[in-house]
Backbone as a chain_set.jsonl record, in Angstrom:
{"seq": "MCCGLESRQSRETCFWLIFNVTVTLSCDMLWVDIFGESPMTSFLPPDVQAGLDAARKKSLLRNNRLRIEAGDEEYRILRAWENGFALESDDAPHLRGLVDMYDGARHICRCLIVASGEEHGEKYFEYKLMTEASGEQPLDFYRPPDAPVALLEKH", "coords": {"N": [[73.889, -23.665, -16.521], [74.028, -24.28, -13.727], [75.572, -25.528, -10.5], [74.977, -28.125, -11.169], [72.528, -27.917, -11.957], [69.987, -27.489, -14.308], [67.971, -25.242, -16.0], [64.873, -25.787, -17.357], [63.294, -23.73, -18.81], [62.753, -20.803, -19.921], [64.524, -17.886, -19.545], [62.707, -15.616, -19.105], [60.821, -16.61, -17.495], [61.832, -17.915, -14.982], [64.262, -17.719, -12.263], [66.854, -16.753, -10.522], [67.802, -17.069, -7.12], [70.259, -16.073, -4.833], [71.877, -16.926, -1.595], [73.288, -15.983, 0.784], [75.806, -17.027, 3.141], [77.299, -17.553, 5.939], [79.572, -19.793, 6.016], [81.255, -21.361, 3.798], [79.796, -22.04, 0.585], [79.698, -25.004, -1.543], [77.112, -25.554, -3.211], [74.767, -23.452, -2.923], [71.972, -22.468, -3.689], [68.874, -21.761, -5.111], [66.185, -22.972, -6.677], [63.583, -20.684, -8.097], [60.002, -20.532, -8.952], [58.409, -18.535, -10.991], [56.5, -18.033, -12.023], [54.343, -20.244, -11.09], [54.12, -22.165, -12.78], [55.355, -24.984, -11.834], [55.517, -26.98, -8.934], [57.574, -24.592, -6.189], [61.108, -25.686, -5.651], [63.774, -27.337, -3.779], [67.525, -26.865, -3.846], [69.374, -27.645, -0.979], [72.004, -28.517, 0.959], [72.266, -31.251, 3.18], [73.934, -29.516, 5.419], [73.604, -26.877, 5.028], [71.291, -26.502, 5.769], [71.435, -27.054, 7.975], [73.13, -24.626, 9.216], [71.632, -22.79, 8.337], [69.223, -22.315, 9.756], [70.535, -22.842, 12.446], [71.358, -19.662, 12.542], [69.655, -18.978, 12.364], [68.377, -19.504, 14.921], [69.979, -18.107, 16.259], [69.371, -15.236, 16.136], [66.861, -14.649, 16.681], [67.584, -15.171, 19.73], [68.939, -12.967, 19.882], [67.211, -11.071, 19.212], [65.522, -10.923, 20.65], [64.834, -10.123, 23.878], [62.857, -10.726, 26.161], [62.673, -13.371, 28.915], [62.285, -15.739, 30.939], [61.744, -16.598, 34.95], [62.263, -19.27, 36.79], [62.159, -20.364, 40.058], [65.639, -20.342, 40.549], [66.526, -20.53, 38.244], [66.949, -19.228, 35.037], [65.766, -18.864, 32.002], [65.608, -18.122, 28.193], [63.588, -16.858, 25.804], [62.291, -18.005, 22.965], [60.345, -17.078, 21.477], [57.303, -15.366, 21.507], [53.745, -15.669, 21.937], [50.196, -14.601, 22.034], [49.003, -16.598, 23.685], [50.694, -18.22, 24.695], [54.396, -19.417, 24.584], [57.694, -19.836, 23.739], [60.633, -22.402, 24.406], [63.804, -22.893, 23.605], [64.596, -26.098, 23.193], [66.674, -27.679, 24.505], [67.99, -26.778, 26.637], [65.683, -25.917, 28.31], [63.958, -27.589, 30.759], [61.303, -29.757, 31.721], [59.147, -27.546, 32.411], [56.737, -26.628, 34.531], [54.114, -24.685, 36.354], [54.625, -21.668, 38.551], [55.854, -19.373, 36.792], [58.281, -16.324, 36.279], [57.606, -13.303, 33.993], [60.107, -11.712, 32.382], [61.419, -8.433, 30.546], [64.591, -7.599, 30.018], [65.813, -6.028, 32.374], [63.242, -5.302, 33.586], [60.07, -5.973, 35.404], [57.728, -7.745, 33.411], [55.475, -9.342, 33.942], [53.424, -12.367, 36.016], [53.057, -15.354, 35.562], [51.713, -18.388, 35.293], [51.986, -21.629, 34.077], [52.135, -24.476, 31.42], [53.475, -27.035, 29.85], [52.884, -27.323, 26.352], [53.81, -29.041, 24.13], [56.425, -30.023, 21.616], [58.199, -29.454, 19.256], [60.744, -29.197, 16.485], [63.456, -28.253, 17.736], [62.219, -26.543, 19.626], [60.736, -25.918, 22.582], [57.009, -25.914, 23.644], [54.875, -23.622, 25.105], [51.965, -22.917, 27.931], [50.282, -20.245, 28.623], [48.241, -20.618, 31.575], [47.554, -18.709, 33.211], [47.321, -15.777, 33.386], [49.335, -12.686, 35.065], [49.407, -8.655, 35.584], [52.166, -7.338, 35.783], [52.616, -4.609, 38.709], [54.375, -1.861, 39.707], [53.972, -1.436, 42.258], [53.009, -2.014, 45.661], [50.393, -4.295, 46.631], [47.333, -2.696, 47.618], [45.98, -3.12, 51.065], [43.486, -1.967, 51.746], [40.815, 0.822, 50.842], [41.83, 3.282, 48.555], [40.962, 6.486, 48.243], [40.282, 8.393, 45.084], [40.29, 10.477, 45.238], [42.252, 11.165, 46.82], [44.721, 12.713, 49.39], [48.788, 13.042, 47.98], [50.612, 13.383, 49.806], [50.42, 14.349, 53.581], [51.732, 17.319, 54.878], [52.328, 19.05, 58.021], [51.436, 21.625, 59.523], [53.88, 24.314, 61.1]], "CA": [[73.441, -24.756, -15.37], [74.58, -23.743, -11.987], [75.543, -26.453, -9.338], [74.878, -29.065, -11.561], [71.11, -27.746, -12.666], [70.218, -26.985, -15.203], [66.564, -25.027, -15.825], [64.341, -26.372, -18.289], [62.698, -22.992, -18.795], [63.065, -19.876, -20.428], [64.881, -17.345, -18.482], [61.946, -14.868, -18.58], [59.987, -17.485, -16.095], [62.174, -18.205, -13.571], [65.393, -16.665, -11.491], [67.925, -17.908, -9.25], [67.985, -16.029, -5.734], [71.954, -16.747, -4.422], [71.502, -16.934, -0.647], [74.591, -15.596, 1.499], [75.665, -17.504, 4.182], [78.71, -16.975, 6.584], [80.181, -20.748, 6.167], [81.455, -21.185, 2.627], [79.572, -23.58, 0.592], [79.744, -24.982, -3.058], [75.742, -25.403, -3.899], [73.724, -23.023, -1.644], [70.935, -21.851, -4.595], [67.452, -22.245, -4.255], [65.554, -21.925, -7.843], [61.84, -20.192, -7.867], [59.335, -20.315, -10.228], [57.567, -17.136, -10.508], [54.613, -18.373, -12.441], [53.744, -20.903, -10.398], [53.809, -23.555, -13.518], [55.699, -25.805, -11.172], [56.057, -25.878, -7.202], [59.002, -24.545, -5.483], [61.854, -26.563, -5.431], [65.208, -26.338, -3.408], [68.658, -27.61, -3.527], [70.067, -27.268, -0.259], [72.448, -29.51, 1.554], [72.112, -30.795, 5.547], [74.892, -28.935, 6.3], [73.241, -25.669, 4.967], [70.262, -26.497, 5.743], [71.988, -27.142, 9.61], [73.39, -23.417, 9.529], [70.143, -21.449, 8.394], [68.523, -23.362, 11.328], [71.217, -22.354, 13.655], [71.567, -18.481, 12.233], [67.733, -18.331, 12.496], [68.3, -19.285, 16.538], [70.839, -17.121, 17.309], [68.867, -14.029, 15.443], [65.995, -15.009, 17.089], [67.63, -14.8, 20.898], [69.573, -11.525, 20.078], [66.692, -9.293, 18.617], [64.654, -10.947, 22.042], [64.75, -9.489, 25.419], [61.986, -11.473, 26.786], [63.336, -14.143, 30.001], [61.499, -15.995, 32.428], [62.714, -17.448, 35.92], [61.407, -20.288, 37.2], [63.29, -20.168, 41.513], [66.327, -19.811, 40.809], [66.674, -20.513, 36.804], [66.616, -18.491, 34.423], [65.519, -19.16, 30.685], [65.557, -17.162, 27.404], [62.369, -16.963, 25.346], [62.869, -17.873, 21.796], [59.267, -16.135, 20.264], [56.006, -15.34, 22.239], [52.843, -15.082, 21.465], [49.295, -13.782, 22.961], [49.043, -17.437, 24.376], [51.982, -18.644, 25.37], [55.424, -19.03, 24.533], [58.625, -21.1, 23.016], [61.894, -22.062, 25.029], [65.097, -24.042, 23.336], [64.258, -27.463, 23.911], [67.76, -28.093, 24.433], [68.311, -25.742, 27.469], [64.828, -26.377, 28.988], [63.327, -28.704, 31.362], [59.589, -29.432, 31.7], [58.557, -26.522, 33.282], [55.158, -26.602, 34.579], [53.787, -23.747, 37.423], [54.26, -20.329, 38.735], [57.171, -18.034, 36.639], [57.908, -14.69, 36.021], [58.617, -12.914, 33.229], [61.2, -10.325, 32.294], [61.962, -8.08, 29.387], [65.53, -7.578, 29.711], [65.386, -6.204, 33.71], [61.776, -4.858, 34.07], [59.295, -7.583, 35.662], [56.359, -7.88, 32.727], [54.163, -10.551, 34.621], [53.742, -13.337, 36.506], [52.46, -16.534, 34.874], [50.997, -19.974, 35.681], [52.179, -22.357, 32.67], [52.164, -25.899, 31.451], [53.749, -27.223, 28.907], [52.741, -28.036, 25.39], [54.646, -29.054, 23.406], [57.593, -29.929, 21.677], [58.913, -29.204, 17.781], [61.666, -28.767, 15.458], [63.829, -27.918, 18.321], [61.458, -25.634, 20.919], [59.586, -26.194, 23.654], [55.598, -25.031, 23.492], [54.178, -23.587, 27.17], [51.233, -21.792, 27.092], [49.711, -19.938, 29.597], [47.099, -21.027, 32.277], [46.833, -17.831, 34.396], [48.783, -14.805, 33.854], [48.676, -11.218, 35.867], [50.282, -8.302, 34.834], [53.124, -6.708, 37.35], [52.894, -3.486, 38.612], [55.244, -1.392, 40.155], [53.505, -0.487, 43.193], [52.465, -2.91, 46.459], [48.83, -4.247, 46.284], [46.939, -2.298, 49.246], [44.74, -3.889, 51.898], [42.804, -0.959, 51.803], [40.793, 1.171, 49.8], [41.989, 4.805, 48.56], [39.724, 7.578, 47.391], [41.269, 8.809, 44.384], [40.974, 12.269, 45.175], [42.64, 11.38, 48.215], [46.193, 13.816, 48.93], [49.514, 12.03, 48.394], [51.198, 13.075, 51.334], [50.044, 15.462, 54.582], [52.281, 18.196, 55.332], [51.759, 19.592, 59.485], [51.599, 22.931, 60.26], [54.361, 24.66, 62.522]], "C": [[74.463, -24.104, -14.406], [74.402, -24.798, -11.112], [75.147, -27.653, -9.879], [73.178, -29.227, -11.87], [70.954, -27.05, -13.543], [68.098, -26.181, -15.55], [66.004, -24.975, -17.773], [63.159, -25.145, -19.322], [63.362, -21.856, -19.505], [63.689, -18.563, -19.478], [63.748, -16.39, -17.854], [61.13, -15.441, -17.628], [60.571, -17.868, -14.738], [63.491, -17.281, -13.095], [65.925, -17.319, -10.663], [68.025, -17.045, -8.143], [69.433, -16.873, -5.152], [71.77, -16.081, -2.362], [73.405, -16.944, 0.085], [74.972, -16.137, 2.907], [77.497, -17.301, 4.682], [79.683, -18.088, 6.722], [80.485, -20.553, 4.159], [81.151, -22.165, 2.189], [79.599, -23.241, -1.277], [77.981, -24.818, -3.884], [75.391, -24.791, -2.707], [72.447, -22.1, -2.914], [69.696, -22.676, -4.466], [66.4, -21.32, -5.94], [63.963, -22.073, -7.75], [61.595, -19.977, -9.081], [58.428, -19.091, -9.732], [56.285, -17.161, -10.903], [53.827, -19.068, -12.33], [53.292, -22.134, -12.005], [54.52, -24.624, -12.754], [56.164, -25.225, -9.736], [57.7, -25.467, -7.283], [60.156, -25.296, -5.518], [63.757, -26.321, -4.655], [66.651, -27.134, -3.454], [69.591, -27.174, -2.42], [70.886, -28.323, 0.853], [72.186, -29.687, 3.181], [72.459, -29.863, 5.752], [74.445, -27.665, 5.845], [72.369, -25.342, 5.508], [70.183, -25.935, 7.72], [72.661, -25.649, 10.134], [72.499, -22.292, 9.555], [69.694, -21.683, 9.816], [69.145, -22.553, 12.719], [71.318, -20.758, 13.767], [69.914, -18.292, 12.486], [67.732, -18.78, 13.76], [68.601, -18.2, 16.909], [70.111, -15.765, 16.88], [67.896, -14.281, 16.514], [66.507, -14.861, 18.824], [68.588, -13.364, 20.639], [68.713, -10.799, 20.025], [65.893, -9.44, 20.378], [65.181, -10.899, 23.129], [63.96, -10.78, 26.153], [63.232, -13.155, 27.91], [62.271, -14.689, 30.583], [62.61, -16.759, 33.109], [61.959, -17.979, 36.817], [62.392, -20.493, 38.603], [64.466, -19.378, 40.675], [67.601, -19.564, 39.157], [66.354, -19.787, 36.148], [66.292, -19.101, 32.447], [65.478, -18.102, 29.88], [64.41, -17.448, 26.177], [62.817, -16.54, 23.596], [61.625, -16.708, 20.998], [57.89, -15.816, 21.554], [54.978, -15.085, 21.892], [51.107, -14.768, 22.751], [48.786, -15.385, 23.726], [49.926, -18.414, 24.895], [53.488, -18.231, 24.809], [56.829, -20.118, 24.053], [60.096, -20.674, 23.622], [63.055, -22.991, 24.325], [64.648, -25.383, 24.129], [65.967, -28.052, 24.39], [68.112, -27.685, 25.94], [67.253, -25.862, 28.269], [63.837, -27.291, 29.432], [62.014, -28.485, 31.118], [59.296, -28.739, 32.332], [57.337, -26.85, 33.662], [55.393, -25.819, 36.206], [53.349, -22.516, 37.094], [55.281, -19.779, 38.094], [57.251, -17.075, 36.875], [58.507, -14.673, 34.951], [59.137, -11.978, 32.821], [61.132, -9.424, 30.963], [62.796, -7.337, 30.21], [65.169, -7.333, 31.847], [63.763, -5.722, 34.525], [60.748, -6.205, 34.215], [57.928, -7.365, 34.451], [55.001, -8.633, 33.672], [54.554, -11.529, 35.336], [52.619, -14.823, 36.428], [52.888, -18.057, 35.339], [51.351, -20.484, 34.729], [52.311, -23.925, 33.229], [52.532, -25.752, 30.003], [53.089, -27.65, 27.461], [52.718, -28.849, 24.448], [56.045, -29.205, 22.896], [58.155, -30.088, 20.076], [59.646, -28.351, 17.2], [62.725, -28.117, 16.442], [63.499, -26.505, 19.773], [60.594, -26.11, 21.25], [58.401, -25.172, 23.579], [55.334, -24.69, 24.851], [53.121, -22.934, 26.821], [50.49, -21.068, 28.572], [48.539, -20.401, 31.007], [46.627, -19.631, 33.279], [48.166, -16.248, 33.734], [48.328, -13.078, 34.466], [49.999, -10.283, 35.833], [51.315, -7.368, 36.566], [53.083, -5.361, 37.221], [53.746, -2.668, 39.374], [54.888, -0.883, 41.317], [53.101, -1.97, 44.241], [50.801, -2.54, 46.001], [48.255, -3.81, 47.894], [46.033, -2.919, 49.875], [43.59, -3.232, 52.136], [41.984, 0.117, 50.173], [41.368, 3.097, 49.86], [41.693, 5.494, 47.585], [40.767, 7.891, 45.854], [41.634, 10.491, 43.948], [41.781, 12.583, 47.245], [44.342, 12.118, 47.985], [47.75, 12.494, 48.725], [50.314, 11.966, 49.433], [50.729, 14.266, 51.996], [51.57, 16.413, 54.904], [51.721, 18.848, 56.96], [52.161, 20.719, 58.896], [52.65, 23.286, 61.258], [54.644, 25.894, 62.489]], "O": [[75.535, -23.534, -14.604], [73.248, -25.131, -10.841], [74.894, -28.474, -8.997], [72.614, -30.313, -11.995], [71.614, -26.028, -13.731], [67.136, -26.865, -15.202], [66.437, -24.479, -18.814], [62.429, -25.512, -20.244], [64.574, -21.961, -19.692], [62.981, -18.381, -18.488], [63.625, -16.221, -16.641], [60.666, -14.641, -16.816], [59.966, -18.075, -13.686], [63.653, -16.17, -13.599], [65.527, -18.35, -10.121], [68.514, -15.975, -8.504], [69.544, -18.097, -5.094], [71.568, -14.902, -2.071], [74.349, -17.702, -0.136], [74.38, -15.621, 3.855], [78.5, -17.026, 4.023], [80.678, -17.815, 7.393], [79.932, -19.708, 3.454], [81.589, -23.227, 2.63], [79.563, -22.231, -1.98], [77.741, -24.131, -4.877], [75.582, -25.312, -1.609], [72.257, -20.911, -2.656], [69.496, -23.78, -3.96], [66.093, -20.167, -6.241], [63.28, -23.059, -7.47], [62.276, -19.529, -10.003], [57.946, -18.785, -8.641], [55.281, -16.614, -10.445], [52.764, -19.051, -12.95], [52.231, -22.753, -12.087], [54.078, -25.649, -13.275], [56.679, -24.183, -9.33], [58.624, -25.812, -8.019], [59.571, -26.198, -4.919], [64.611, -25.48, -4.932], [66.613, -28.237, -2.908], [70.53, -26.431, -2.706], [70.136, -28.93, 1.618], [71.996, -28.857, 4.069], [71.7, -29.037, 6.258], [75.153, -26.897, 6.497], [72.235, -24.177, 5.881], [69.521, -25.144, 8.392], [72.738, -25.463, 11.348], [72.448, -21.299, 10.282], [70.003, -21.033, 10.815], [68.578, -21.942, 13.625], [71.372, -20.327, 14.919], [69.307, -17.266, 12.794], [66.632, -18.388, 14.149], [67.973, -17.405, 17.609], [70.517, -14.937, 17.696], [68.438, -13.972, 17.575], [65.59, -14.289, 19.414], [68.832, -12.78, 21.695], [68.883, -9.726, 20.605], [65.717, -8.491, 21.143], [66.082, -11.695, 23.395], [64.594, -11.714, 26.643], [64.264, -13.682, 27.494], [61.263, -13.994, 30.718], [63.645, -17.277, 32.69], [61.143, -17.396, 37.531], [63.539, -20.818, 38.295], [64.39, -18.228, 40.243], [68.662, -18.973, 38.955], [65.236, -19.356, 36.43], [67.082, -19.942, 32.019], [65.329, -17.016, 30.441], [64.572, -18.538, 25.631], [63.321, -15.534, 23.096], [61.897, -15.802, 20.211], [58.021, -16.458, 22.597], [54.985, -13.991, 21.328], [51.109, -14.771, 23.982], [47.929, -15.119, 24.569], [49.569, -19.396, 25.546], [53.811, -17.062, 24.604], [56.615, -21.326, 24.152], [60.673, -19.586, 23.585], [63.002, -24.123, 24.805], [64.436, -25.571, 25.327], [65.991, -29.271, 24.56], [68.675, -28.633, 26.487], [67.71, -25.969, 29.407], [62.974, -27.75, 28.684], [61.514, -27.511, 30.555], [58.983, -29.304, 33.38], [56.785, -27.564, 32.825], [56.289, -26.068, 37.013], [52.538, -22.084, 36.275], [56.077, -19.494, 38.989], [56.457, -16.576, 37.673], [59.455, -15.378, 34.606], [58.371, -11.018, 32.911], [60.546, -10.099, 30.117], [62.322, -6.546, 31.025], [64.533, -8.141, 32.525], [63.394, -5.831, 35.694], [60.645, -7.152, 33.435], [57.047, -6.635, 34.905], [53.838, -8.275, 33.861], [55.752, -11.778, 35.469], [51.665, -15.113, 37.15], [53.953, -18.609, 35.614], [51.041, -19.673, 33.856], [52.457, -24.462, 34.327], [52.196, -24.889, 29.191], [52.631, -28.778, 27.647], [51.702, -29.346, 23.962], [56.931, -28.643, 23.54], [58.605, -31.216, 19.874], [59.503, -27.128, 17.21], [63.068, -27.074, 15.886], [64.259, -25.868, 20.503], [59.714, -26.677, 20.602], [58.56, -23.955, 23.482], [55.587, -25.51, 25.734], [53.032, -22.382, 25.725], [50.287, -21.816, 29.528], [47.597, -19.935, 30.365], [45.583, -19.567, 33.929], [49.377, -16.032, 33.769], [47.259, -12.492, 34.294], [51.164, -10.66, 35.959], [51.085, -7.057, 37.735], [53.347, -4.772, 36.173], [53.775, -3.457, 40.318], [55.42, 0.192, 41.596], [52.895, -3.01, 43.616], [50.202, -1.585, 45.506], [48.564, -4.324, 48.969], [45.118, -3.354, 49.175], [42.667, -3.814, 52.706], [42.368, 0.149, 49.004], [41.317, 3.883, 50.806], [41.969, 5.336, 46.396], [41.938, 7.518, 45.79], [42.34, 11.204, 43.235], [41.817, 13.403, 48.163], [45.004, 12.124, 46.948], [47.742, 11.363, 49.21], [50.722, 10.937, 49.973], [50.561, 15.263, 51.294], [52.527, 15.699, 55.206], [50.521, 19.125, 56.97], [52.996, 20.855, 58.001], [52.54, 22.702, 62.336], [55.061, 26.459, 63.5]]}, "num_chains": 1, "name": "protein.A"}
């Protein structure tokens, strides 16, 4: 018996996983049936679940350098995928329009975005238009591919 829970099956069919959490907890066990005879059950108190969720968000922020700038404000991106990204709902207002996306200090792209939903403490945004940023200014004339980079005069 562990944390008031008894295993009704033999030791060959089930095992216990112990989560290491920074907070000292009395019950932080998760029981998993490896043969699929019964659905996975978990016994996590609400404060443990809140701690695990906070640790997940902290890990996402630490590992992700992506951010967007909307006007003078900047927001850290929790997750990004092909068609959009997610921001923390507590920090992000209802953004819409033109934003710039950065990876650290490097400008990646300029996006036209629209908010698409909010769930589990995250606000989801979708790209309507995404233009890759280049390090060069756009030219208003045609430059041939074999054009010289610079001309040196003879003296």
